[in-house]
All heavy atoms as TSV, in Angstrom:
chain	resi	resn	atom	element	x	y	z
A	1	ILE	N	N	14.408	1.435	-10.383
A	1	ILE	CA	C	13.803	1.579	-9.064
A	1	ILE	C	C	12.740	0.500	-8.917
A	1	ILE	O	O	11.959	0.272	-9.838
A	1	ILE	CB	C	13.186	2.977	-8.875
A	1	ILE	CG1	C	14.288	4.025	-8.952
A	1	ILE	CG2	C	12.446	3.066	-7.552
A	1	ILE	CD1	C	13.807	5.446	-8.836
A	2	THR	N	N	12.701	-0.128	-7.739
A	2	THR	CA	C	11.651	-1.089	-7.437
A	2	THR	C	C	10.862	-0.590	-6.229
A	2	THR	O	O	11.415	0.039	-5.324
A	2	THR	CB	C	12.222	-2.488	-7.137
A	2	THR	OG1	O	13.148	-2.387	-6.062
A	2	THR	CG2	C	12.910	-3.080	-8.356
A	3	TYR	N	N	9.578	-0.868	-6.234
A	3	TYR	CA	C	8.667	-0.404	-5.200
A	3	TYR	C	C	8.080	-1.591	-4.454
A	3	TYR	O	O	7.737	-2.606	-5.063
A	3	TYR	CB	C	7.525	0.410	-5.817
A	3	TYR	CG	C	7.996	1.625	-6.575
A	3	TYR	CD1	C	8.284	1.552	-7.933
A	3	TYR	CD2	C	8.165	2.846	-5.941
A	3	TYR	CE1	C	8.718	2.662	-8.632
A	3	TYR	CE2	C	8.601	3.961	-6.626
A	3	TYR	CZ	C	8.874	3.863	-7.979
A	3	TYR	OH	O	9.307	4.964	-8.658
A	4	THR	N	N	7.946	-1.453	-3.143
A	4	THR	CA	C	7.311	-2.476	-2.323
A	4	THR	C	C	6.423	-1.804	-1.279
A	4	THR	O	O	6.699	-0.691	-0.838
A	4	THR	CB	C	8.338	-3.363	-1.592
A	4	THR	OG1	O	9.210	-2.527	-0.832
A	4	THR	CG2	C	9.144	-4.201	-2.563
A	5	ALA	N	N	5.365	-2.507	-0.905
A	5	ALA	CA	C	4.471	-2.033	0.157
A	5	ALA	C	C	4.761	-2.843	1.414
A	5	ALA	O	O	4.891	-4.067	1.363
A	5	ALA	CB	C	3.019	-2.196	-0.256
A	6	THR	N	N	4.893	-2.149	2.544
A	6	THR	CA	C	5.222	-2.805	3.807
A	6	THR	C	C	4.421	-2.176	4.943
A	6	THR	O	O	3.734	-1.178	4.760
A	6	THR	CB	C	6.723	-2.673	4.134
A	6	THR	OG1	O	7.046	-1.282	4.258
A	6	THR	CG2	C	7.589	-3.313	3.056
A	7	ASN	N	N	4.565	-2.750	6.127
A	7	ASN	CA	C	4.026	-2.200	7.385
A	7	ASN	C	C	2.528	-1.930	7.313
A	7	ASN	O	O	2.068	-0.842	7.680
A	7	ASN	CB	C	4.764	-0.930	7.786
A	7	ASN	CG	C	6.229	-1.170	8.051
A	7	ASN	OD1	O	6.847	-2.038	7.456
A	7	ASN	ND2	N	6.815	-0.402	8.938
A	8	PHE	N	N	1.744	-2.895	6.873
A	8	PHE	CA	C	0.298	-2.713	6.782
A	8	PHE	C	C	-0.339	-2.700	8.160
A	8	PHE	O	O	-0.048	-3.547	9.005
A	8	PHE	CB	C	-0.330	-3.848	5.968
A	8	PHE	CG	C	-0.135	-3.711	4.490
A	8	PHE	CD1	C	0.902	-4.350	3.852
A	8	PHE	CD2	C	-1.002	-2.940	3.738
A	8	PHE	CE1	C	1.086	-4.233	2.486
A	8	PHE	CE2	C	-0.834	-2.810	2.372
A	8	PHE	CZ	C	0.219	-3.458	1.752
A	9	ILE	N	N	-1.210	-1.736	8.373
A	9	ILE	CA	C	-2.044	-1.667	9.571
A	9	ILE	C	C	-3.468	-1.419	9.095
A	9	ILE	O	O	-3.723	-0.373	8.493
A	9	ILE	CB	C	-1.598	-0.545	10.533
A	9	ILE	CG1	C	-0.165	-0.784	10.987
A	9	ILE	CG2	C	-2.539	-0.479	11.717
A	9	ILE	CD1	C	0.396	0.337	11.827
A	10	PRO	N	N	-4.379	-2.338	9.283
A	10	PRO	CA	C	-4.209	-3.681	9.821
A	10	PRO	C	C	-3.521	-4.600	8.809
A	10	PRO	O	O	-3.444	-4.288	7.617
A	10	PRO	CB	C	-5.639	-4.146	10.096
A	10	PRO	CG	C	-6.456	-3.411	9.079
A	10	PRO	CD	C	-5.765	-2.085	8.893
A	11	LEU	N	N	-3.065	-5.748	9.286
A	11	LEU	CA	C	-2.346	-6.688	8.430
A	11	LEU	C	C	-3.188	-7.202	7.267
A	11	LEU	O	O	-2.652	-7.621	6.251
A	11	LEU	CB	C	-1.838	-7.874	9.252
A	11	LEU	CG	C	-0.716	-7.544	10.235
A	11	LEU	CD1	C	-0.357	-8.778	11.050
A	11	LEU	CD2	C	0.499	-7.019	9.509
A	12	SER	N	N	-4.498	-7.161	7.387
A	12	SER	CA	C	-5.381	-7.621	6.305
A	12	SER	C	C	-5.223	-6.775	5.045
A	12	SER	O	O	-5.667	-7.177	3.967
A	12	SER	CB	C	-6.840	-7.610	6.762
A	12	SER	OG	O	-7.250	-6.286	7.071
A	13	GLY	N	N	-4.580	-5.623	5.140
A	13	GLY	CA	C	-4.336	-4.784	3.975
A	13	GLY	C	C	-3.501	-5.488	2.922
A	13	GLY	O	O	-3.630	-5.227	1.732
A	14	ARG	N	N	-2.648	-6.417	3.344
A	14	ARG	CA	C	-1.833	-7.185	2.387
A	14	ARG	C	C	-2.684	-7.975	1.401
A	14	ARG	O	O	-2.253	-8.262	0.295
A	14	ARG	CB	C	-0.949	-8.182	3.126
A	14	ARG	CG	C	0.159	-7.563	3.878
A	14	ARG	CD	C	1.040	-8.654	4.421
A	14	ARG	NE	N	1.500	-8.271	5.740
A	14	ARG	CZ	C	2.181	-9.043	6.538
A	14	ARG	NH1	N	2.481	-10.261	6.180
A	14	ARG	NH2	N	2.576	-8.609	7.699
A	15	ASP	N	N	-3.888	-8.356	1.840
A	15	ASP	CA	C	-4.765	-9.177	1.006
A	15	ASP	C	C	-5.543	-8.364	-0.025
A	15	ASP	O	O	-6.058	-8.930	-0.978
A	15	ASP	CB	C	-5.754	-9.948	1.879
A	15	ASP	CG	C	-5.052	-10.876	2.854
A	15	ASP	OD1	O	-3.941	-11.348	2.526
A	15	ASP	OD2	O	-5.613	-11.122	3.936
A	16	VAL	N	N	-5.664	-7.055	0.161
A	16	VAL	CA	C	-6.503	-6.246	-0.738
A	16	VAL	C	C	-5.774	-5.102	-1.429
A	16	VAL	O	O	-6.338	-4.447	-2.294
A	16	VAL	CB	C	-7.744	-5.692	0.009
A	16	VAL	CG1	C	-8.679	-6.806	0.419
A	16	VAL	CG2	C	-7.336	-4.850	1.201
A	17	ILE	N	N	-4.518	-4.855	-1.061
A	17	ILE	CA	C	-3.752	-3.742	-1.638
A	17	ILE	C	C	-2.431	-4.279	-2.179
A	17	ILE	O	O	-1.740	-5.032	-1.491
A	17	ILE	CB	C	-3.482	-2.650	-0.584
A	17	ILE	CG1	C	-4.793	-2.087	-0.047
A	17	ILE	CG2	C	-2.611	-1.541	-1.167
A	17	ILE	CD1	C	-4.647	-1.230	1.190
A	18	SER	N	N	-2.090	-3.873	-3.407
A	18	SER	CA	C	-0.793	-4.256	-3.962
A	18	SER	C	C	-0.151	-3.044	-4.624
A	18	SER	O	O	-0.827	-2.089	-4.990
A	18	SER	CB	C	-0.929	-5.396	-4.963
A	18	SER	OG	O	-1.535	-4.937	-6.146
A	19	VAL	N	N	1.159	-3.107	-4.773
A	19	VAL	CA	C	1.921	-2.036	-5.422
A	19	VAL	C	C	2.689	-2.652	-6.580
A	19	VAL	O	O	3.383	-3.662	-6.408
A	19	VAL	CB	C	2.885	-1.357	-4.429
A	19	VAL	CG1	C	3.778	-0.368	-5.130
A	19	VAL	CG2	C	2.098	-0.664	-3.335
A	20	ASN	N	N	2.576	-2.041	-7.764
A	20	ASN	CA	C	3.321	-2.502	-8.931
A	20	ASN	C	C	4.800	-2.247	-8.665
A	20	ASN	O	O	5.196	-1.101	-8.436
A	20	ASN	CB	C	2.853	-1.756	-10.177
A	20	ASN	CG	C	3.528	-2.222	-11.440
A	20	ASN	OD1	O	4.741	-2.346	-11.507
A	20	ASN	ND2	N	2.728	-2.459	-12.458
A	21	PRO	N	N	5.634	-3.297	-8.681
A	21	PRO	CA	C	7.044	-3.102	-8.337
A	21	PRO	C	C	7.826	-2.247	-9.335
A	21	PRO	O	O	8.871	-1.704	-8.989
A	21	PRO	CB	C	7.603	-4.528	-8.293
A	21	PRO	CG	C	6.635	-5.367	-9.022
A	21	PRO	CD	C	5.311	-4.687	-8.956
A	22	LYS	N	N	7.333	-2.098	-10.553
A	22	LYS	CA	C	8.046	-1.300	-11.557
A	22	LYS	C	C	7.593	0.149	-11.599
A	22	LYS	O	O	8.384	1.044	-11.855
A	22	LYS	CB	C	7.884	-1.926	-12.940
A	22	LYS	CG	C	8.577	-3.262	-13.056
A	22	LYS	CD	C	8.450	-3.809	-14.443
A	22	LYS	CE	C	9.143	-5.169	-14.533
A	22	LYS	NZ	N	9.067	-5.731	-15.866
A	23	THR	N	N	6.285	0.400	-11.373
A	23	THR	CA	C	5.751	1.757	-11.504
A	23	THR	C	C	5.386	2.417	-10.179
A	23	THR	O	O	5.232	3.629	-10.115
A	23	THR	CB	C	4.501	1.757	-12.398
A	23	THR	OG1	O	3.467	1.016	-11.742
A	23	THR	CG2	C	4.794	1.170	-13.767
A	24	GLY	N	N	5.163	1.623	-9.140
A	24	GLY	CA	C	4.733	2.162	-7.859
A	24	GLY	C	C	3.238	2.416	-7.772
A	24	GLY	O	O	2.758	2.925	-6.764
A	25	GLU	N	N	2.486	2.055	-8.814
A	25	GLU	CA	C	1.031	2.257	-8.787
A	25	GLU	C	C	0.388	1.356	-7.736
A	25	GLU	O	O	0.736	0.186	-7.616
A	25	GLU	CB	C	0.416	1.941	-10.140
A	25	GLU	CG	C	0.796	2.910	-11.225
A	25	GLU	CD	C	0.205	2.508	-12.570
A	25	GLU	OE1	O	0.177	1.297	-12.889
A	25	GLU	OE2	O	-0.211	3.407	-13.291
A	26	VAL	N	N	-0.557	1.920	-6.990
A	26	VAL	CA	C	-1.284	1.183	-5.962
A	26	VAL	C	C	-2.575	0.648	-6.581
A	26	VAL	O	O	-3.312	1.398	-7.230
A	26	VAL	CB	C	-1.600	2.097	-4.757
A	26	VAL	CG1	C	-2.414	1.372	-3.720
A	26	VAL	CG2	C	-0.313	2.648	-4.166
A	27	HIS	N	N	-2.836	-0.649	-6.366
A	27	HIS	CA	C	-4.035	-1.293	-6.908
A	27	HIS	C	C	-4.764	-2.046	-5.812
A	27	HIS	O	O	-4.139	-2.560	-4.874
A	27	HIS	CB	C	-3.659	-2.308	-7.998
A	27	HIS	CG	C	-3.059	-1.690	-9.207
A	27	HIS	ND1	N	-3.819	-1.192	-10.232
A	27	HIS	CD2	C	-1.770	-1.472	-9.551
A	27	HIS	CE1	C	-3.022	-0.703	-11.163
A	27	HIS	NE2	N	-1.775	-0.850	-10.762
A	28	LEU	N	N	-6.080	-2.115	-5.944
A	28	LEU	CA	C	-6.883	-2.955	-5.057
A	28	LEU	C	C	-6.985	-4.340	-5.678
A	28	LEU	O	O	-7.260	-4.474	-6.859
A	28	LEU	CB	C	-8.280	-2.370	-4.869
A	28	LEU	CG	C	-8.350	-1.036	-4.142
A	28	LEU	CD1	C	-9.786	-0.542	-4.084
A	28	LEU	CD2	C	-7.764	-1.159	-2.746
A	29	THR	N	N	-6.762	-5.372	-4.871
A	29	THR	CA	C	-6.854	-6.742	-5.354
A	29	THR	C	C	-8.058	-7.457	-4.763
A	29	THR	O	O	-8.257	-8.636	-5.019
A	29	THR	CB	C	-5.576	-7.526	-5.007
A	29	THR	OG1	O	-5.401	-7.510	-3.593
A	29	THR	CG2	C	-4.366	-6.912	-5.695
A	30	GLY	N	N	-8.842	-6.756	-3.974
A	30	GLY	CA	C	-10.038	-7.322	-3.363
A	30	GLY	C	C	-11.005	-6.213	-3.004
A	30	GLY	O	O	-10.697	-5.024	-3.137
A	31	ALA	N	N	-12.171	-6.620	-2.536
A	31	ALA	CA	C	-13.214	-5.658	-2.171
A	31	ALA	C	C	-12.921	-5.052	-0.795
A	31	ALA	O	O	-12.388	-5.725	0.089
A	31	ALA	CB	C	-14.570	-6.338	-2.153
A	32	LEU	N	N	-13.261	-3.787	-0.636
A	32	LEU	CA	C	-13.132	-3.105	0.646
A	32	LEU	C	C	-14.503	-2.968	1.273
A	32	LEU	O	O	-15.484	-2.724	0.579
A	32	LEU	CB	C	-12.508	-1.720	0.457
A	32	LEU	CG	C	-11.137	-1.663	-0.199
A	32	LEU	CD1	C	-10.695	-0.208	-0.327
A	32	LEU	CD2	C	-10.131	-2.475	0.575
A	33	ASP	N	N	-14.570	-3.107	2.585
A	33	ASP	CA	C	-15.844	-2.987	3.297
A	33	ASP	C	C	-15.645	-2.041	4.480
A	33	ASP	O	O	-14.881	-2.344	5.404
A	33	ASP	CB	C	-16.307	-4.360	3.780
A	33	ASP	CG	C	-17.697	-4.321	4.402
A	33	ASP	OD1	O	-18.241	-3.214	4.624
A	33	ASP	OD2	O	-18.243	-5.405	4.659
A	34	TYR	N	N	-16.318	-0.910	4.439
A	34	TYR	CA	C	-16.191	0.116	5.479
A	34	TYR	C	C	-16.521	-0.449	6.855
A	34	TYR	O	O	-15.902	-0.073	7.852
A	34	TYR	CB	C	-17.106	1.299	5.157
A	34	TYR	CG	C	-17.108	2.371	6.206
A	34	TYR	CD1	C	-16.122	3.340	6.217
A	34	TYR	CD2	C	-18.091	2.408	7.193
A	34	TYR	CE1	C	-16.113	4.329	7.188
A	34	TYR	CE2	C	-18.086	3.387	8.164
A	34	TYR	CZ	C	-17.104	4.349	8.165
A	34	TYR	OH	O	-17.088	5.315	9.120
A	35	GLU	N	N	-17.519	-1.347	6.919
A	35	GLU	CA	C	-17.919	-1.902	8.207
A	35	GLU	C	C	-16.825	-2.778	8.817
A	35	GLU	O	O	-16.760	-2.944	10.025
A	35	GLU	CB	C	-19.220	-2.703	8.080
A	35	GLU	CG	C	-20.477	-1.842	8.045
A	35	GLU	CD	C	-20.713	-1.164	6.700
A	35	GLU	OE1	O	-20.169	-1.628	5.681
A	35	GLU	OE2	O	-21.433	-0.153	6.671
A	36	GLU	N	N	-15.953	-3.364	7.990
A	36	GLU	CA	C	-14.870	-4.198	8.505
A	36	GLU	C	C	-13.638	-3.358	8.849
A	36	GLU	O	O	-13.095	-3.467	9.948
A	36	GLU	CB	C	-14.485	-5.261	7.487
A	36	GLU	CG	C	-15.528	-6.343	7.311
A	36	GLU	CD	C	-15.101	-7.380	6.300
A	36	GLU	OE1	O	-13.891	-7.505	6.023
A	36	GLU	OE2	O	-15.988	-8.059	5.779
A	37	VAL	N	N	-13.167	-2.544	7.901
A	37	VAL	CA	C	-11.990	-1.689	8.113
A	37	VAL	C	C	-12.242	-0.372	7.403
A	37	VAL	O	O	-12.539	-0.349	6.214
A	37	VAL	CB	C	-10.702	-2.343	7.551
A	37	VAL	CG1	C	-9.515	-1.427	7.756
A	37	VAL	CG2	C	-10.450	-3.694	8.178
A	38	SER	N	N	-12.109	0.730	8.118
A	38	SER	CA	C	-12.383	2.033	7.502
A	38	SER	C	C	-11.104	2.760	7.067
A	38	SER	O	O	-11.173	3.680	6.268
A	38	SER	CB	C	-13.182	2.919	8.451
A	38	SER	OG	O	-12.454	3.151	9.630
A	39	VAL	N	N	-9.941	2.353	7.602
A	39	VAL	CA	C	-8.677	3.006	7.252
A	39	VAL	C	C	-7.572	1.954	7.167
A	39	VAL	O	O	-7.457	1.093	8.038
A	39	VAL	CB	C	-8.276	4.070	8.304
A	39	VAL	CG1	C	-6.919	4.665	7.986
A	39	VAL	CG2	C	-9.309	5.162	8.400
A	40	PHE	N	N	-6.775	2.048	6.102
A	40	PHE	CA	C	-5.573	1.232	5.958
A	40	PHE	C	C	-4.373	2.164	5.957
A	40	PHE	O	O	-4.371	3.170	5.259
A	40	PHE	CB	C	-5.579	0.457	4.627
A	40	PHE	CG	C	-6.623	-0.617	4.548
A	40	PHE	CD1	C	-7.860	-0.367	3.978
A	40	PHE	CD2	C	-6.352	-1.885	5.029
A	40	PHE	CE1	C	-8.804	-1.355	3.887
A	40	PHE	CE2	C	-7.306	-2.885	4.951
A	40	PHE	CZ	C	-8.528	-2.626	4.378
A	41	ASP	N	N	-3.367	1.840	6.743
A	41	ASP	CA	C	-2.104	2.573	6.744
A	41	ASP	C	C	-1.026	1.618	6.257
A	41	ASP	O	O	-0.976	0.462	6.691
A	41	ASP	CB	C	-1.733	3.050	8.149
A	41	ASP	CG	C	-2.609	4.184	8.622
A	41	ASP	OD1	O	-2.758	5.154	7.866
A	41	ASP	OD2	O	-3.125	4.100	9.748
A	42	PHE	N	N	-0.177	2.081	5.359
A	42	PHE	CA	C	0.952	1.270	4.923
A	42	PHE	C	C	2.049	2.183	4.411
A	42	PHE	O	O	1.884	3.387	4.311
A	42	PHE	CB	C	0.537	0.230	3.871
A	42	PHE	CG	C	-0.099	0.778	2.624
A	42	PHE	CD1	C	0.640	0.941	1.473
A	42	PHE	CD2	C	-1.451	1.119	2.602
A	42	PHE	CE1	C	0.057	1.424	0.313
A	42	PHE	CE2	C	-2.039	1.597	1.456
A	42	PHE	CZ	C	-1.286	1.755	0.309
A	43	ARG	N	N	3.173	1.578	4.111
A	43	ARG	CA	C	4.347	2.318	3.680
A	43	ARG	C	C	4.782	1.797	2.315
A	43	ARG	O	O	4.734	0.600	2.064
A	43	ARG	CB	C	5.449	2.094	4.703
A	43	ARG	CG	C	6.695	2.830	4.478
A	43	ARG	CD	C	7.578	2.622	5.676
A	43	ARG	NE	N	8.860	2.126	5.225
A	43	ARG	CZ	C	9.952	2.155	5.938
A	43	ARG	NH1	N	9.911	2.597	7.157
A	43	ARG	NH2	N	11.081	1.709	5.458
A	44	ILE	N	N	5.171	2.691	1.438
A	44	ILE	CA	C	5.721	2.302	0.140
A	44	ILE	C	C	7.198	2.685	0.147
A	44	ILE	O	O	7.554	3.817	0.464
A	44	ILE	CB	C	4.996	2.989	-1.031
A	44	ILE	CG1	C	3.541	2.534	-1.076
A	44	ILE	CG2	C	5.705	2.687	-2.354
A	44	ILE	CD1	C	2.721	3.183	-2.158
A	45	GLU	N	N	8.030	1.687	-0.179
A	45	GLU	CA	C	9.470	1.920	-0.236
A	45	GLU	C	C	9.942	1.845	-1.676
A	45	GLU	O	O	9.545	0.947	-2.413
A	45	GLU	CB	C	10.201	0.877	0.600
A	45	GLU	CG	C	11.709	1.076	0.608
A	45	GLU	CD	C	12.409	0.050	1.461
A	45	GLU	OE1	O	12.559	0.316	2.664
A	45	GLU	OE2	O	12.777	-1.007	0.918
A	46	ALA	N	N	10.779	2.789	-2.078
A	46	ALA	CA	C	11.400	2.799	-3.403
A	46	ALA	C	C	12.897	2.571	-3.206
A	46	ALA	O	O	13.523	3.239	-2.394
A	46	ALA	CB	C	11.154	4.125	-4.107
A	47	ARG	N	N	13.445	1.600	-3.951
A	47	ARG	CA	C	14.869	1.272	-3.812
A	47	ARG	C	C	15.503	1.218	-5.197
A	47	ARG	O	O	14.962	0.617	-6.117
A	47	ARG	CB	C	15.008	-0.078	-3.123
A	47	ARG	CG	C	16.446	-0.496	-2.884
A	47	ARG	CD	C	16.522	-1.776	-2.085
A	47	ARG	NE	N	15.966	-1.637	-0.756
A	47	ARG	CZ	C	16.645	-1.240	0.323
A	47	ARG	NH1	N	17.921	-0.929	0.209
A	47	ARG	NH2	N	16.065	-1.159	1.484
A	48	ASP	N	N	16.663	1.872	-5.334
A	48	ASP	CA	C	17.349	1.831	-6.619
A	48	ASP	C	C	18.325	0.656	-6.662
A	48	ASP	O	O	18.461	-0.089	-5.694
A	48	ASP	CB	C	18.040	3.161	-6.941
A	48	ASP	CG	C	19.235	3.451	-6.064
A	48	ASP	OD1	O	19.710	2.550	-5.345
A	48	ASP	OD2	O	19.724	4.594	-6.117
A	49	ARG	N	N	18.989	0.492	-7.797
A	49	ARG	CA	C	19.900	-0.634	-7.965
A	49	ARG	C	C	21.357	-0.184	-7.999
A	49	ARG	O	O	22.205	-0.818	-8.608
A	49	ARG	CB	C	19.553	-1.384	-9.246
A	49	ARG	CG	C	18.186	-2.001	-9.159
A	49	ARG	CD	C	17.813	-2.749	-10.382
A	49	ARG	NE	N	16.410	-3.157	-10.249
A	49	ARG	CZ	C	15.701	-3.636	-11.219
A	49	ARG	NH1	N	16.216	-3.777	-12.411
A	49	ARG	NH2	N	14.453	-3.980	-11.002
A	50	GLY	N	N	21.624	0.908	-7.317
A	50	GLY	CA	C	22.982	1.444	-7.275
A	50	GLY	C	C	23.875	0.668	-6.332
A	50	GLY	O	O	23.464	-0.295	-5.689
A	51	THR	N	N	25.115	1.121	-6.259
A	51	THR	CA	C	26.070	0.516	-5.334
A	51	THR	C	C	26.618	1.612	-4.444
A	51	THR	O	O	27.414	2.428	-4.920
A	51	THR	CB	C	27.229	-0.154	-6.108
A	51	THR	OG1	O	26.680	-1.066	-7.040
A	51	THR	CG2	C	28.161	-0.882	-5.184
A	52	PRO	N	N	26.217	1.731	-3.221
A	52	PRO	CA	C	25.234	0.890	-2.542
A	52	PRO	C	C	23.815	1.306	-2.929
A	52	PRO	O	O	23.591	2.457	-3.321
A	52	PRO	CB	C	25.488	1.179	-1.061
A	52	PRO	CG	C	25.967	2.601	-1.053
A	52	PRO	CD	C	26.771	2.755	-2.332
A	53	PRO	N	N	22.837	0.398	-2.787
A	53	PRO	CA	C	21.463	0.768	-3.113
A	53	PRO	C	C	20.921	1.807	-2.127
A	53	PRO	O	O	21.181	1.726	-0.931
A	53	PRO	CB	C	20.679	-0.540	-3.006
A	53	PRO	CG	C	21.595	-1.539	-2.415
A	53	PRO	CD	C	22.971	-0.985	-2.401
A	54	LEU	N	N	20.200	2.782	-2.662
A	54	LEU	CA	C	19.576	3.808	-1.826
A	54	LEU	C	C	18.078	3.598	-1.834
A	54	LEU	O	O	17.517	3.049	-2.785
A	54	LEU	CB	C	19.915	5.201	-2.363
A	54	LEU	CG	C	21.401	5.549	-2.408
A	54	LEU	CD1	C	21.584	6.905	-3.084
A	54	LEU	CD2	C	22.003	5.548	-1.020
A	55	SER	N	N	17.412	4.032	-0.770
A	55	SER	CA	C	15.963	3.850	-0.704
A	55	SER	C	C	15.305	5.071	-0.079
A	55	SER	O	O	15.940	5.853	0.623
A	55	SER	CB	C	15.605	2.600	0.095
A	55	SER	OG	O	15.991	2.746	1.440
A	56	GLY	N	N	14.041	5.206	-0.349
A	56	GLY	CA	C	13.208	6.240	0.248
A	56	GLY	C	C	11.842	5.634	0.495
A	56	GLY	O	O	11.514	4.572	-0.038
A	57	HIS	N	N	11.050	6.266	1.320
A	57	HIS	CA	C	9.724	5.715	1.595
A	57	HIS	C	C	8.715	6.835	1.833
A	57	HIS	O	O	9.090	7.982	2.079
A	57	HIS	CB	C	9.769	4.783	2.803
A	57	HIS	CG	C	9.991	5.507	4.099
A	57	HIS	ND1	N	11.238	5.825	4.552
A	57	HIS	CD2	C	9.125	5.980	5.020
A	57	HIS	CE1	C	11.135	6.467	5.709
A	57	HIS	NE2	N	9.855	6.576	6.001
A	58	CYS	N	N	7.456	6.459	1.739
A	58	CYS	CA	C	6.374	7.383	2.078
A	58	CYS	C	C	5.293	6.589	2.801
A	58	CYS	O	O	5.180	5.381	2.646
A	58	CYS	CB	C	5.814	8.080	0.843
A	58	CYS	SG	S	4.896	7.005	-0.258
A	59	SER	N	N	4.529	7.274	3.600
A	59	SER	CA	C	3.398	6.664	4.293
A	59	SER	C	C	2.127	6.955	3.511
A	59	SER	O	O	1.953	8.062	3.005
A	59	SER	CB	C	3.261	7.229	5.704
A	59	SER	OG	O	4.399	6.914	6.461
A	60	VAL	N	N	1.255	5.949	3.435
A	60	VAL	CA	C	-0.007	6.086	2.711
A	60	VAL	C	C	-1.138	5.761	3.669
A	60	VAL	O	O	-1.081	4.767	4.402
A	60	VAL	CB	C	-0.056	5.134	1.491
A	60	VAL	CG1	C	-1.383	5.249	0.772
A	60	VAL	CG2	C	1.095	5.402	0.549
A	61	GLU	N	N	-2.162	6.598	3.674
A	61	GLU	CA	C	-3.375	6.328	4.436
A	61	GLU	C	C	-4.526	6.241	3.454
A	61	GLU	O	O	-4.812	7.210	2.754
A	61	GLU	CB	C	-3.643	7.428	5.458
A	61	GLU	CG	C	-4.898	7.176	6.274
A	61	GLU	CD	C	-5.156	8.242	7.307
A	61	GLU	OE1	O	-4.489	8.223	8.355
A	61	GLU	OE2	O	-6.014	9.104	7.044
A	62	LEU	N	N	-5.150	5.078	3.385
A	62	LEU	CA	C	-6.274	4.856	2.485
A	62	LEU	C	C	-7.548	4.824	3.324
A	62	LEU	O	O	-7.696	3.973	4.194
A	62	LEU	CB	C	-6.109	3.522	1.746
A	62	LEU	CG	C	-7.193	3.223	0.753
A	62	LEU	CD1	C	-6.570	3.005	-0.611
A	62	LEU	CD2	C	-7.952	1.998	1.186
A	63	GLN	N	N	-8.435	5.800	3.109
A	63	GLN	CA	C	-9.694	5.866	3.847
A	63	GLN	C	C	-10.800	5.279	2.989
A	63	GLN	O	O	-10.962	5.663	1.830
A	63	GLN	CB	C	-10.026	7.299	4.216
A	63	GLN	CG	C	-9.051	7.906	5.181
A	63	GLN	CD	C	-9.427	9.318	5.587
A	63	GLN	OE1	O	-10.345	9.925	5.035
A	63	GLN	NE2	N	-8.728	9.851	6.567
A	64	VAL	N	N	-11.546	4.349	3.568
A	64	VAL	CA	C	-12.656	3.692	2.887
A	64	VAL	C	C	-13.930	4.475	3.200
A	64	VAL	O	O	-14.235	4.736	4.366
A	64	VAL	CB	C	-12.798	2.235	3.344
A	64	VAL	CG1	C	-13.928	1.539	2.592
A	64	VAL	CG2	C	-11.480	1.489	3.156
A	65	LEU	N	N	-14.662	4.869	2.152
A	65	LEU	CA	C	-15.909	5.610	2.358
A	65	LEU	C	C	-17.081	4.640	2.398
A	65	LEU	O	O	-17.108	3.649	1.683
A	65	LEU	CB	C	-16.120	6.611	1.213
A	65	LEU	CG	C	-15.037	7.673	1.039
A	65	LEU	CD1	C	-15.371	8.558	-0.147
A	65	LEU	CD2	C	-14.892	8.493	2.311
A	66	ASP	N	N	-18.055	4.945	3.234
A	66	ASP	CA	C	-19.260	4.126	3.350
A	66	ASP	C	C	-20.305	4.742	2.436
A	66	ASP	O	O	-21.000	5.679	2.805
A	66	ASP	CB	C	-19.739	4.105	4.785
A	66	ASP	CG	C	-20.865	3.128	5.018
A	66	ASP	OD1	O	-21.157	2.324	4.103
A	66	ASP	OD2	O	-21.462	3.143	6.102
A	67	VAL	N	N	-20.397	4.257	1.199
A	67	VAL	CA	C	-21.298	4.864	0.220
A	67	VAL	C	C	-22.589	4.097	0.019
A	67	VAL	O	O	-23.473	4.552	-0.684
A	67	VAL	CB	C	-20.594	5.007	-1.158
A	67	VAL	CG1	C	-19.424	5.957	-1.049
A	67	VAL	CG2	C	-20.157	3.683	-1.696
A	68	ASN	N	N	-22.754	2.936	0.679
A	68	ASN	CA	C	-23.965	2.154	0.452
A	68	ASN	C	C	-25.083	2.488	1.432
A	68	ASN	O	O	-26.154	1.938	1.347
A	68	ASN	CB	C	-23.656	0.654	0.471
A	68	ASN	CG	C	-23.165	0.182	1.838
A	68	ASN	OD1	O	-22.816	0.991	2.687
A	68	ASN	ND2	N	-23.118	-1.113	2.015
A	69	ASP	N	N	-24.846	3.385	2.395
A	69	ASP	CA	C	-25.905	3.723	3.371
A	69	ASP	C	C	-26.639	4.980	2.952
A	69	ASP	O	O	-26.191	6.000	2.746
A	69	ASP	CB	C	-25.298	3.890	4.762
A	69	ASP	CG	C	-24.871	2.564	5.340
A	69	ASP	OD1	O	-25.359	1.530	4.859
A	69	ASP	OD2	O	-24.047	2.563	6.261
């Protein structure tokens, strides 16, 4: 099974969020700032290597907390 992240809202989520294609683990690749974006929505798709390949997906909502105030 391979995992991919798609449909980022806002599109800047591509720059700070990644998904491990082998495990599906979600990782941050950059700093998040509540004042810039407070919520990221994206989709994770899992696809197998069968014939024909089958896939499934889930929606993820990542809420950024403002902890420095």
